[in-house]
KOLTORZA-365278 format. One record per residue (C-alpha): residue number from 1; z, y, x; residue in one letter. Coordinates in Angstrom, 2 decimals, always signed. Layout:
% residues N
+-----+---------+---------+---------+---------+
| num |      up |   north |    east | residuo |
+-----+---------+---------+---------+---------+
| NUM |       Z |       Y |       X |       a |
...
+-----+---------+---------+---------+---------+
This chain:
% residues 155
+-----+---------+---------+---------+---------+
| num |      up |   north |    east | residuo |
+-----+---------+---------+---------+---------+
|   1 |  -61.43 |  +25.00 |  -18.16 |       m |
|   2 |  -59.70 |  +26.84 |  -15.03 |       e |
|   3 |  -57.15 |  +27.98 |  -17.43 |       i |
|   4 |  -55.79 |  +24.53 |  -18.87 |       k |
|   5 |  -55.60 |  +23.35 |  -15.40 |       k |
|   6 |  -53.52 |  +26.14 |  -14.39 |       k |
|   7 |  -51.14 |  +25.78 |  -17.88 |       t |
|   8 |  -50.70 |  +22.31 |  -16.97 |       k |
|   9 |  -49.85 |  +22.75 |  -13.37 |       k |
|  10 |  -47.36 |  +25.38 |  -14.74 |       e |
|  11 |  -46.08 |  +23.02 |  -17.54 |       f |
|  12 |  -45.71 |  +20.53 |  -15.10 |       f |
|  13 |  -43.95 |  +22.80 |  -12.27 |       a |
|  14 |  -41.46 |  +23.55 |  -14.98 |       l |
|  15 |  -40.78 |  +19.92 |  -16.15 |       f |
|  16 |  -40.05 |  +18.15 |  -12.54 |       i |
|  17 |  -37.62 |  +21.88 |  -12.32 |       a |
|  18 |  -35.81 |  +21.39 |  -15.25 |       v |
|  19 |  -35.44 |  +17.36 |  -14.65 |       v |
|  20 |  -34.23 |  +18.11 |  -10.61 |       v |
|  21 |  -31.87 |  +21.04 |  -12.50 |       v |
|  22 |  -30.31 |  +18.16 |  -15.17 |       m |
|  23 |  -29.88 |  +15.81 |  -12.30 |       l |
|  24 |  -28.35 |  +18.34 |   -9.97 |       l |
|  25 |  -25.77 |  +19.48 |  -13.20 |       a |
|  26 |  -24.83 |  +16.07 |  -13.83 |       t |
|  27 |  -24.49 |  +15.11 |   -9.98 |       s |
|  28 |  -22.08 |  +18.56 |   -9.53 |       c |
|  29 |  -20.02 |  +17.43 |  -13.12 |       k |
|  30 |  -19.75 |  +13.95 |  -12.22 |       q |
|  31 |  -18.35 |  +14.33 |   -9.02 |       k |
|  32 |  -15.36 |  +17.05 |   -9.99 |       q |
|  33 |  -14.60 |  +14.64 |  -12.66 |       s |
|  34 |  -14.20 |  +11.68 |   -9.69 |       e |
|  35 |  -11.97 |  +14.01 |   -7.27 |       s |
|  36 |   -9.66 |  +14.81 |  -10.63 |       q |
|  37 |   -8.89 |  +11.38 |  -11.99 |       t |
|  38 |   -5.98 |  +10.58 |   -9.82 |       p |
|  39 |   -5.71 |   +6.96 |   -8.38 |       i |
|  40 |   -3.28 |   +4.57 |   -9.17 |       k |
|  41 |   -1.86 |   +2.85 |   -6.08 |       e |
|  42 |   -0.83 |   -0.09 |   -7.14 |       e |
|  43 |   +1.05 |   -2.72 |   -4.26 |       p |
|  44 |   -0.37 |   -6.07 |   -2.99 |       i |
|  45 |   +2.69 |   -7.59 |   -4.74 |       s |
|  46 |   +5.96 |   -6.77 |   -6.46 |       k |
|  47 |   +8.63 |   -6.78 |   -4.12 |       p |
|  48 |  +10.80 |  -10.58 |   -4.53 |       f |
|  49 |  +14.24 |  -10.55 |   -5.63 |       v |
|  50 |  +16.10 |  -13.45 |   -5.96 |       v |
|  51 |  +19.47 |  -13.28 |   -7.66 |       t |
|  52 |  +21.98 |  -15.78 |   -6.69 |       e |
|  53 |  +25.21 |  -17.21 |   -8.26 |       e |
|  54 |  +28.15 |  -15.36 |   -7.16 |       q |
|  55 |  +31.85 |  -16.67 |   -6.12 |       n |
|  56 |  +34.48 |  -15.53 |   -8.80 |       v |
|  57 |  +37.73 |  -14.76 |   -7.19 |       e |
|  58 |  +40.68 |  -13.60 |   -9.56 |       d |
|  59 |  +38.30 |  -12.80 |  -12.16 |       g |
|  60 |  +36.19 |  -10.48 |  -10.14 |       k |
|  61 |  +32.61 |  -11.12 |   -8.61 |       a |
|  62 |  +32.17 |  -11.33 |   -5.00 |       a |
|  63 |  +29.20 |   -9.13 |   -3.85 |       s |
|  64 |  +27.24 |  -10.22 |   -1.20 |       p |
|  65 |  +27.09 |   -8.03 |   +1.78 |       n |
|  66 |  +23.70 |   -5.41 |   +1.27 |       i |
|  67 |  +22.27 |   -4.47 |   +4.66 |       k |
|  68 |  +20.20 |   -1.71 |   +4.46 |       k |
|  69 |  +16.85 |   -0.35 |   +7.16 |       f |
|  70 |  +14.85 |   +1.91 |   +7.65 |       n |
|  71 |  +11.38 |   +0.81 |   +9.45 |       i |
|  72 |   +9.08 |   +2.92 |  +10.87 |       t |
|  73 |   +5.09 |   +1.30 |  +10.94 |       a |
|  74 |   +2.51 |   +2.74 |  +12.89 |       k |
|  75 |   -0.28 |   +1.79 |  +15.35 |       q |
|  76 |   +0.38 |   -0.96 |  +16.34 |       w |
|  77 |   +4.18 |   -1.91 |  +16.34 |       s |
|  78 |   +7.34 |   -1.75 |  +13.22 |       f |
|  79 |  +10.30 |   -0.12 |  +14.96 |       e |
|  80 |  +12.93 |   -1.89 |  +14.48 |       p |
|  81 |  +10.81 |   -4.96 |  +15.30 |       s |
|  82 |  +13.87 |   -7.46 |  +14.87 |       t |
|  83 |  +15.97 |   -7.07 |  +11.90 |       i |
|  84 |  +19.58 |   -9.50 |  +11.70 |       i |
|  85 |  +21.60 |   -9.96 |   +9.00 |       v |
|  86 |  +23.56 |  -12.84 |   +7.79 |       n |
|  87 |  +22.69 |  -15.48 |   +5.20 |       k |
|  88 |  +23.34 |  -14.35 |   +1.26 |       n |
|  89 |  +22.94 |  -10.90 |   +1.94 |       d |
|  90 |  +21.19 |   -8.80 |   +0.49 |       k |
|  91 |  +18.94 |   -6.97 |   +2.46 |       v |
|  92 |  +16.96 |   -3.33 |   +1.96 |       i |
|  93 |  +13.78 |   -2.06 |   +3.89 |       l |
|  94 |  +12.44 |   +1.03 |   +3.55 |       n |
|  95 |   +9.23 |   +1.06 |   +5.52 |       i |
|  96 |   +7.58 |   +3.91 |   +6.21 |       k |
|  97 |   +3.77 |   +4.20 |   +7.40 |       s |
|  98 |   +3.67 |   +7.33 |   +9.79 |       i |
|  99 |   -0.41 |   +7.03 |  +10.79 |       d |
| 100 |   -2.42 |   +4.94 |   +8.32 |       v |
| 101 |   -2.54 |   +2.51 |   +5.82 |       t |
| 102 |   -0.13 |   -0.69 |   +6.86 |       h |
| 103 |   +0.78 |   -3.64 |   +5.08 |       g |
| 104 |   +4.53 |   -5.59 |   +5.31 |       f |
| 105 |   +4.34 |   -9.50 |   +4.94 |       a |
| 106 |   +7.30 |  -11.29 |   +5.10 |       l |
| 107 |   +5.77 |  -14.60 |   +3.68 |       p |
| 108 |   +8.88 |  -16.85 |   +4.08 |       d |
| 109 |  +10.49 |  -14.54 |   +1.35 |       f |
| 110 |   +7.09 |  -13.81 |   -0.75 |       k |
| 111 |   +6.90 |  -10.26 |   -0.04 |       i |
| 112 |   +3.50 |   -8.73 |   +0.89 |       n |
| 113 |   +3.55 |   -4.76 |   +0.47 |       e |
| 114 |   +0.77 |   -2.09 |   +0.98 |       k |
| 115 |   +2.10 |   +0.82 |   +2.66 |       i |
| 116 |   +0.20 |   +4.33 |   +2.53 |       m |
| 117 |   +0.30 |   +6.88 |   +5.20 |       p |
| 118 |   +3.29 |   +9.11 |   +4.58 |       g |
| 119 |   +4.65 |   +6.69 |   +2.05 |       k |
| 120 |   +8.17 |   +4.90 |   +1.98 |       t |
| 121 |   +7.72 |   +1.39 |   +0.33 |       v |
| 122 |  +11.45 |   -0.50 |   -0.47 |       t |
| 123 |  +11.36 |   -4.45 |   -0.84 |       v |
| 124 |  +15.01 |   -5.68 |   -1.44 |       e |
| 125 |  +15.55 |   -9.69 |   -1.00 |       f |
| 126 |  +18.36 |  -12.17 |   -0.69 |       i |
| 127 |  +18.45 |  -13.52 |   +2.84 |       a |
| 128 |  +19.41 |  -17.08 |   +1.32 |       d |
| 129 |  +17.80 |  -18.93 |   +4.14 |       k |
| 130 |  +19.05 |  -19.38 |   +7.67 |       t |
| 131 |  +16.27 |  -18.88 |  +10.45 |       g |
| 132 |  +14.07 |  -16.33 |  +12.33 |       e |
| 133 |  +11.06 |  -15.19 |  +10.11 |       f |
| 134 |   +7.81 |  -13.52 |  +11.23 |       k |
| 135 |   +6.72 |  -10.30 |   +9.54 |       f |
| 136 |   +3.56 |   -9.04 |  +10.35 |       f |
| 137 |   +1.14 |   -6.02 |   +9.40 |       c |
| 138 |   -1.26 |   -7.04 |   +6.42 |       s |
| 139 |   -3.54 |   -4.70 |   +6.10 |       v |
| 140 |   -6.20 |   -4.29 |   +9.01 |       p |
| 141 |   -5.30 |   -0.92 |  +10.90 |       c |
| 142 |   -7.21 |   -0.55 |  +13.88 |       g |
| 143 |   -7.95 |   -2.51 |  +17.67 |       e |
| 144 |   -4.11 |   -3.29 |  +18.10 |       g |
| 145 |   -3.65 |   -5.15 |  +14.37 |       h |
| 146 |   -2.96 |   -8.30 |  +15.70 |       g |
| 147 |   -0.03 |   -7.35 |  +17.71 |       n |
| 148 |   +1.83 |   -5.32 |  +14.91 |       m |
| 149 |   +4.60 |   -8.13 |  +14.15 |       q |
| 150 |   +7.94 |   -8.31 |  +14.36 |       g |
| 151 |  +11.13 |  -10.84 |  +13.26 |       k |
| 152 |  +13.59 |  -11.28 |  +10.80 |       l |
| 153 |  +16.73 |  -13.40 |  +11.93 |       i |
| 154 |  +19.38 |  -14.84 |   +9.27 |       v |
| 155 |  +22.31 |  -15.74 |  +10.66 |       k |
+-----+---------+---------+---------+---------+
């Protein structure tokens, strides 16, 4: 009888050991495959591009003025924080985050982009209306997030 109890205990211990080893092996394999799977980053929305009719003079299409700006997003500001363009300018913004994930939202032109640390996102649009338009960080980025804003002035 003692031999049977000892055999059952050994069998039970062996069974538990096998189950633990299998769980560990499965867990390690799963973590390895998760770390090797590339993460697809997608913008919150696609850049909004407005096309306009171009005036034709002497058989040539008049091209809009192109205004390019490099904007740095960092806790808790955009540099530059004011952008000035003329109505109907084609505006190209190259926005780079230098610290954490930020967002760039310019609702009046239907722009809302996510900017990953160290990455640059380019948005293009036609400044087809005059006025002052607020842009801001649309991804919570820390204590001063609410102060992270600027303005686009279209003359």
